[in-house]
C-alpha positions in Angstrom: -15.3 19.3 -108.0 -17.9 22.4 -108.4 -21.4 21.6 -109.5 -24.0 24.4 -110.8 -25.3 26.5 -107.9 -28.0 28.0 -110.8 -29.7 27.1 -113.5 -31.0 29.0 -116.6 -34.4 26.6 -117.3 -36.2 28.0 -120.3 -38.3 28.7 -122.0 -37.1 28.1 -125.6 -36.8 31.4 -127.8 -36.9 33.7 -124.7 -33.2 35.0 -124.7 -31.4 32.5 -122.9 -28.6 32.4 -125.3 -27.8 35.9 -125.2 -28.0 36.0 -121.2 -25.8 32.7 -121.3 -23.3 34.7 -123.6 -23.4 37.7 -121.2 -22.8 35.7 -118.1 -19.8 34.0 -119.8 -18.3 37.3 -119.8 -18.4 37.7 -116.3 -14.9 36.9 -114.6 -16.7 35.4 -111.5 -19.4 33.1 -113.1 -18.6 29.9 -115.0 -20.9 28.9 -117.7 -20.5 25.6 -119.7 -19.2 26.3 -122.9 -21.9 24.1 -124.4 -25.5 25.5 -123.5 -28.4 22.6 -123.7 -26.9 19.4 -121.9 -30.2 18.5 -120.6 -28.8 16.2 -118.3 -32.0 16.8 -116.1 -35.5 16.2 -117.6 -35.3 12.4 -118.0 -39.2 12.2 -119.1 -37.6 14.0 -122.3 -35.8 11.9 -124.8 -33.5 12.9 -127.3 -30.0 11.1 -128.4 -28.6 14.8 -128.2 -29.1 15.0 -124.3 -26.2 13.9 -122.0 -27.8 11.0 -119.9 -24.3 10.0 -118.5 -23.6 11.5 -114.9 -20.1 11.0 -115.4 -19.9 12.8 -118.7 -22.4 15.7 -117.5 -20.0 16.2 -114.3 -16.9 16.4 -116.9 -18.4 19.5 -118.3 -17.5 21.2 -115.2 -13.7 20.2 -114.8 -12.8 23.5 -116.0 -14.2 25.5 -113.4 -11.6 27.5 -111.4 -12.2 30.2 -108.5 -15.4 31.3 -110.2 -17.9 32.3 -107.7 -21.1 31.1 -109.4 -21.2 28.1 -111.7 -24.3 27.7 -114.0 -26.1 25.9 -116.6 -28.4 26.8 -119.3 -30.9 24.2 -120.7 -34.3 25.6 -122.0 -36.5 22.3 -122.0 -35.9 22.1 -118.1 -38.8 24.4 -117.9 -41.2 22.4 -120.1 -40.1 18.9 -118.4 -42.3 17.4 -115.8 -39.3 15.8 -113.9 -36.3 18.5 -114.2 -37.4 20.6 -110.9 -37.1 17.9 -108.9 -34.1 16.2 -110.4 -32.3 19.7 -110.1 -33.2 20.0 -106.6 -31.9 16.5 -105.7 -28.9 17.1 -107.6 -28.1 20.9 -106.1 -30.6 21.5 -103.1 -29.6 25.0 -102.8 -29.5 25.9 -106.6 -31.2 29.4 -107.7 -33.1 29.1 -110.9 -33.7 31.6 -113.7 -36.6 31.4 -115.8 -36.7 33.5 -119.2 -40.3 33.8 -120.6 -41.7 35.2 -123.9 -45.0 36.3 -125.2 -46.3 32.9 -126.1 -47.3 33.4 -129.7 -43.7 35.1 -130.4 -41.9 32.5 -128.8 -43.8 29.5 -130.8 -43.7 31.6 -134.0 -39.9 31.8 -133.4 -39.5 28.0 -132.3 -41.4 27.2 -135.3 -39.2 29.1 -137.8 -36.0 28.0 -136.0 -37.2 24.3 -136.2 -38.0 24.8 -140.0 -34.6 26.1 -140.4 -33.0 23.2 -138.3 -34.9 20.2 -139.8 -36.7 19.6 -136.7 -40.1 20.4 -138.3 -41.3 19.6 -141.9 -44.6 21.7 -141.8 -44.0 24.7 -143.1 -47.4 26.3 -142.3 -47.2 27.5 -138.6 -51.3 27.0 -138.2 -50.9 23.6 -139.7 -47.8 22.6 -137.4 -49.9 23.5 -134.2 -52.8 21.8 -135.5 -50.6 18.5 -135.8 -49.8 18.6 -132.2 -52.5 15.8 -131.6 -51.4 13.4 -134.2 -47.7 14.0 -133.1 -48.7 12.9 -129.6 -50.2 9.7 -131.1 -46.8 9.2 -133.3 -48.3 10.4 -136.5 -46.9 13.1 -138.9 -43.3 13.5 -136.8 -40.6 14.7 -139.0 -38.0 12.2 -139.6 -35.1 14.3 -138.3 -36.8 15.5 -135.3 -34.6 16.2 -132.3 -36.9 15.0 -129.8 -40.9 14.8 -130.4 -42.2 16.3 -127.4 -40.5 19.8 -128.7 -43.3 19.6 -131.6 -45.9 19.8 -128.7 -45.9 23.7 -129.4 -49.1 24.3 -127.5 -47.8 22.4 -124.5 -44.5 24.5 -124.8 -46.2 27.6 -123.8 -48.0 26.4 -120.7 -46.1 28.8 -118.5 -48.2 28.9 -115.3 -47.9 25.1 -114.6 -44.3 25.2 -115.6 -43.2 28.1 -113.4 -45.4 26.8 -110.6 -43.5 23.6 -110.6 -40.3 25.7 -109.7 -41.8 27.6 -107.1 -42.9 24.4 -105.7 -39.9 22.7 -105.8 -37.3 25.5 -105.2 -39.5 28.3 -103.4 -40.5 31.5 -104.8 -37.4 33.5 -103.4 -35.0 31.1 -105.1 -36.7 31.6 -108.7 -36.1 34.8 -110.6 -38.2 35.1 -113.7 -37.0 37.6 -116.9 -39.5 38.7 -119.4 -38.1 38.6 -123.0 -39.4 42.4 -123.7 -37.7 43.6 -120.5 -34.3 41.9 -121.3 -34.2 43.0 -124.7 -35.0 46.5 -123.9 -32.2 46.6 -121.3 -29.6 45.1 -123.4 
């Protein structure tokens, strides 16, 4: 069975869904039907994430003769463990990181979370200010998918996040795409 040889690791709201759709259209690339499996990143917790290895591997059962196999889960970038876990699983994997202006990304993330019930504070500024309380388990919405996603300011600490992937995979195996560049070339 083939396993992924490249991973799109984030950031959220930075064009990863669009790029995944484009890659799925290429006849020599296999992308998972379901984006966001989040098998890696065991420091993040959600009932929506696949944690069973056999279940995760079964997602790749439809790989045929494609030259490349990819997976896309945006919270891998935020996770402090995902880079190492991916490297242990697929040592020669390539990494794609998509980044967006942090203010634009956070505002978009907040809006999406309001829409899907992951957030219950309508005021963006108030939601940002609630982060410390949420880290202590207070003011957490009852329908939150995973609480770490509400640590907005932590989500955009791109320097530390990207450095983890450079350190684990080497700069030559990490490709960074800036959202504005991607959007202008579509």
